[in-house]
C-alpha positions as CSV (number, residue, x, y, z in Angstrom):
1,M,333.2,51.9,223.7
2,R,333.0,52.1,219.9
3,S,334.8,52.6,216.7
4,S,333.1,54.3,213.8
5,Q,333.5,53.4,210.1
6,G,336.5,55.6,209.6
7,S,338.3,54.6,212.8
8,S,340.2,51.4,213.3
9,I,343.1,49.9,215.2
10,Q,346.4,51.1,213.8
11,K,348.3,47.9,213.0
12,T,352.1,47.8,212.7
13,W,354.3,45.7,210.5
14,L,355.6,42.5,211.9
15,N,358.6,42.7,214.2
16,I,360.6,39.7,213.1
17,N,362.8,39.9,216.3
18,A,359.8,39.4,218.6
19,V,359.7,36.1,220.4
20,T,356.6,34.3,221.6
21,Q,357.1,32.0,224.5
22,S,355.3,28.7,224.4
23,I,353.8,27.7,227.8
24,D,352.0,24.6,229.1
25,T,349.8,26.1,231.9
26,L,348.7,29.6,233.0
27,Q,350.2,28.9,236.4
28,M,353.6,29.3,234.8
29,I,353.1,33.0,234.3
30,A,350.2,34.0,236.5
31,S,352.4,35.6,239.2
32,R,353.6,38.2,236.6
33,Y,350.1,39.8,236.4
34,D,347.6,41.6,238.5
35,A,344.7,40.7,236.2
36,I,344.1,38.1,233.6
37,I,341.3,38.8,231.1
38,F,339.7,36.0,229.1
39,D,337.9,35.8,225.8
40,Q,335.0,33.3,225.8
41,W,334.4,31.4,222.6
42,G,337.4,29.2,221.7
43,V,339.0,29.9,225.0
44,L,336.7,29.0,227.9
45,H,334.1,27.1,225.8
46,N,333.1,26.2,222.3
47,G,329.7,27.9,222.4
48,T,328.0,24.8,223.8
49,V,330.1,23.3,226.5
50,A,333.0,24.4,228.6
51,Y,336.5,23.1,228.1
52,P,337.1,21.0,231.2
53,E,340.7,22.1,231.7
54,A,339.6,25.7,231.5
55,I,337.3,25.2,234.4
56,D,340.2,23.7,236.5
57,A,342.5,26.6,235.4
58,I,340.0,29.2,236.5
59,N,339.5,27.5,239.9
60,Q,343.3,27.4,240.5
61,L,343.8,31.1,239.4
62,G,340.8,32.2,241.5
63,R,342.1,30.6,244.6
64,G,345.6,32.1,243.9
65,G,344.3,35.6,244.3
66,V,344.9,37.0,240.8
67,K,342.0,39.2,239.5
68,L,340.1,37.5,236.6
69,G,337.9,39.1,234.0
70,V,336.0,38.3,230.8
71,L,336.0,40.5,227.8
72,S,333.9,39.1,225.0
73,N,332.7,40.2,221.6
74,S,329.1,39.2,222.5
75,G,326.1,41.1,221.4
76,K,324.4,40.2,224.7
77,R,325.0,42.2,227.9
78,A,327.5,41.2,230.6
79,E,325.1,39.6,233.0
80,P,323.7,37.0,230.6
81,N,327.2,36.1,229.6
82,A,328.1,35.5,233.2
83,A,325.1,33.3,233.5
84,R,326.1,31.4,230.4
85,I,329.5,30.4,231.7
86,A,328.0,29.7,235.1
87,A,325.6,27.2,233.5
88,M,328.6,25.6,231.8
89,G,330.2,24.8,235.1
90,F,332.5,27.8,235.8
91,D,332.5,29.4,239.3
92,V,331.7,33.0,238.4
93,D,332.7,34.1,241.9
94,H,336.3,33.8,240.7
95,F,335.7,36.6,238.2
96,D,336.0,40.2,239.2
97,H,334.5,41.7,236.1
98,F,332.5,40.9,232.9
99,M,332.5,43.1,229.9
100,T,330.9,42.5,226.5
101,S,330.6,44.5,223.4
102,G,326.8,44.3,223.8
103,E,327.2,45.8,227.3
104,A,329.3,48.7,225.9
105,L,326.7,49.5,223.2
106,W,323.9,49.3,225.8
107,Q,325.7,51.8,228.0
108,D,326.2,54.2,225.2
109,M,322.5,54.0,224.3
110,K,321.6,54.6,227.9
111,Q,323.8,57.7,228.1
112,G,322.3,59.1,224.9
113,V,325.5,58.8,222.8
114,I,323.5,57.2,220.0
115,P,320.8,59.5,218.4
116,Q,318.6,56.8,216.7
117,R,315.6,55.4,218.6
118,R,314.1,52.8,216.4
119,F,316.2,49.7,215.6
120,Y,315.7,46.8,213.3
121,P,317.3,43.8,215.0
122,I,319.5,41.0,213.6
123,E,319.7,38.4,216.4
124,R,320.7,34.9,216.9
125,A,317.4,33.9,218.5
126,K,314.1,35.8,218.3
127,G,313.7,37.9,221.4
128,D,317.4,38.4,222.1
129,A,317.2,42.1,221.0
130,A,314.1,42.9,223.1
131,L,315.7,41.3,226.1
132,W,318.9,43.2,225.5
133,A,317.0,46.5,225.2
134,D,315.3,46.3,228.6
135,G,315.9,49.5,230.4
136,L,316.5,51.6,227.3
137,D,314.2,54.2,225.8
138,I,314.3,52.7,222.3
139,E,312.0,50.7,220.1
140,I,312.9,47.3,218.6
141,T,310.9,47.0,215.4
142,H,310.8,44.1,212.9
143,D,309.4,46.4,210.3
144,L,312.5,47.7,208.4
145,S,310.5,50.5,206.8
146,R,310.0,52.0,210.3
147,A,313.6,51.6,211.5
148,D,316.2,54.4,211.5
149,A,319.1,52.1,212.3
150,V,320.1,48.4,212.4
151,L,321.1,46.6,215.6
152,L,323.4,43.8,214.5
153,M,324.0,41.6,217.5
154,G,323.8,38.0,216.3
155,L,323.2,35.7,213.4
156,P,321.1,32.5,213.4
157,D,323.5,29.5,213.3
158,N,321.6,28.3,210.2
159,A,321.8,31.6,208.3
160,E,322.3,31.2,204.6
161,Q,324.6,33.4,202.5
162,T,321.7,34.4,200.3
163,D,319.8,35.6,203.4
164,L,322.9,37.7,204.5
165,T,323.2,39.3,201.1
166,A,319.5,40.2,201.1
167,F,320.0,41.9,204.5
168,I,322.8,44.1,203.2
169,E,320.9,45.1,200.1
170,S,317.9,46.1,202.0
171,W,320.0,48.3,204.4
172,R,321.7,49.9,201.5
173,E,318.5,50.9,199.8
174,R,317.5,52.8,202.9
175,E,321.0,54.0,203.8
176,L,320.6,52.8,207.3
177,P,323.4,53.1,209.8
178,V,324.4,49.8,211.4
179,Y,325.5,49.3,215.0
180,C,327.4,46.0,215.3
181,S,327.9,44.7,218.8
182,N,329.9,41.7,217.8
183,P,332.8,42.4,215.4
184,D,333.9,38.8,215.2
185,R,333.8,37.4,211.6
186,Q,333.4,33.8,212.8
187,S,333.0,31.9,216.1
188,P,333.8,28.3,217.2
189,R,331.0,25.9,217.8
190,A,330.9,22.3,218.8
191,G,330.7,21.2,215.2
192,G,333.2,23.7,213.7
193,Y,332.6,27.4,213.0
194,V,329.7,29.7,212.2
195,V,329.6,33.1,210.5
196,S,329.4,35.9,213.1
197,P,327.9,39.4,212.8
198,G,331.2,41.0,212.1
199,A,331.4,39.3,208.7
200,L,328.0,41.0,207.7
201,A,329.1,44.3,209.1
202,F,332.3,44.4,207.2
203,A,330.5,43.4,204.0
204,Y,328.1,46.3,204.5
205,Q,331.0,48.6,205.2
206,D,332.8,47.5,202.0
207,I,329.9,48.7,199.9
208,G,329.8,52.1,201.6
209,G,327.5,51.4,204.5
210,D,327.8,53.3,207.8
211,V,328.9,50.9,210.5
212,T,329.8,51.5,214.1
213,F,331.6,48.6,215.8
214,Y,331.7,47.9,219.5
215,G,334.1,45.6,221.2
216,K,337.6,44.2,220.5
217,P,340.0,45.2,219.1
218,H,338.9,48.8,219.6
219,L,340.7,50.5,222.5
220,P,337.7,52.0,224.5
221,V,336.5,48.6,225.6
222,F,339.9,47.7,226.9
223,R,340.1,51.0,228.8
224,S,336.7,50.2,230.3
225,V,337.9,46.9,231.7
226,A,341.1,48.6,233.0
227,S,339.0,51.3,234.7
228,A,336.8,48.7,236.4
229,M,339.6,46.4,237.5
230,R,342.2,48.9,238.5
231,A,345.2,46.7,237.9
232,E,348.6,47.5,236.6
233,R,349.8,44.4,234.8
234,Y,347.3,42.8,232.4
235,L,347.3,39.6,230.4
236,M,344.7,39.1,227.6
237,V,344.0,35.5,226.8
238,G,342.2,35.0,223.4
239,D,342.2,33.0,220.2
240,S,341.8,35.8,217.7
241,L,344.9,37.7,216.5
242,E,342.6,40.3,214.9
243,H,340.6,41.0,218.0
244,D,342.2,39.7,221.2
245,I,345.9,40.0,220.4
246,A,345.7,43.2,218.4
247,G,343.5,44.9,220.9
248,A,345.7,43.9,223.8
249,Q,348.8,45.2,222.1
250,T,347.1,48.6,221.4
251,A,346.1,48.7,225.1
252,G,349.7,48.0,226.2
253,W,348.7,44.6,227.7
254,D,350.6,41.3,227.3
255,S,348.8,38.6,225.4
256,L,348.4,34.9,225.2
257,L,347.2,33.2,222.0
258,I,345.1,30.0,222.4
259,E,345.9,27.8,219.4
260,G,342.9,25.5,219.8
261,G,340.3,28.1,218.9
262,L,340.0,29.9,215.6
263,Y,343.4,28.6,214.4
264,A,342.9,25.0,215.5
265,D,343.2,23.7,211.9
266,A,346.3,25.7,211.1
267,F,348.2,24.7,214.3
268,G,346.8,21.2,214.1
269,A,348.5,20.8,210.7
270,D,351.7,22.5,211.8
271,P,352.2,23.6,215.4
272,S,355.6,25.2,214.7
273,D,356.6,28.9,215.1
274,A,356.4,29.1,211.3
275,T,352.6,28.8,211.5
276,L,352.4,31.5,214.1
277,M,354.6,33.9,212.1
278,R,352.5,33.3,209.0
279,L,349.3,34.0,210.8
280,V,350.6,37.2,212.5
281,A,352.0,38.5,209.2
282,A,348.6,37.9,207.6
283,Q,346.9,40.0,210.3
284,K,349.7,42.6,210.4
285,V,350.0,42.4,214.2
286,Q,353.0,41.7,216.5
287,P,353.4,38.2,217.8
288,P,351.7,37.5,221.1
289,T,353.7,37.4,224.3
290,F,352.8,33.8,224.9
291,R,351.1,30.9,223.1
292,M,349.5,27.6,224.4
293,K,347.3,25.0,222.9
294,E,344.4,25.4,225.3
295,V,343.6,27.1,228.7
296,R,344.8,24.9,231.5
């Protein structure tokens, strides 16, 4: 479920002949797929409330018999994420499977894949790491001098850049390996965007730090979903070219880019194909199979 510092998705140059189809609703294409997999932030909700049309879309798809799943770069385990979207008004009975990057990391620790046992946590809210570690034979310590690795699973929404820089410098001094269970660089919130753990992990990697990433776009987490859902034709619905679309393409899945998430400002200023081509060229990914403004 992971990708180490020296392993990353192989991105290809842009195929200028590829055509992305613009659609209005998921119902237009749902019959083409056995399973539709959704990202969370910027797709189903904004981190605080659900997108109303997304709730309606999930209800329609669920009643239509297509398998539905969630694949999220969330540092938390799968069950709390299912509870999160249920609290926002989604009928989780429509979903066949939940997978998160935090779940993938937990499973590797449970199976003894990771050798370190004492982890210094970086978390969105105090106590998140301890809750996540329930059932594992590891220690969560807030004393950095005792830790033999860093668990980077979330950032406080009010984190300052100076605080983040201090984190990196302290890890480097001790040459601590970092396990990042959320590779996203930023995430949508009701008031805009916040810096996500991936930004900190990549900054640490840039100065020579040892980082192991879990989640999208790395192929093992897509394979895990496919193994659980046992479908043949998959569609990944996401708002990140770097994570959702690139990962789906590597897995051999079709993809649908939601324009109202991470790229809302870009598409809001110019919703044309030129904007899409500029964005995919910047990320060095192929254009998605489909595009739409929001899930509906």
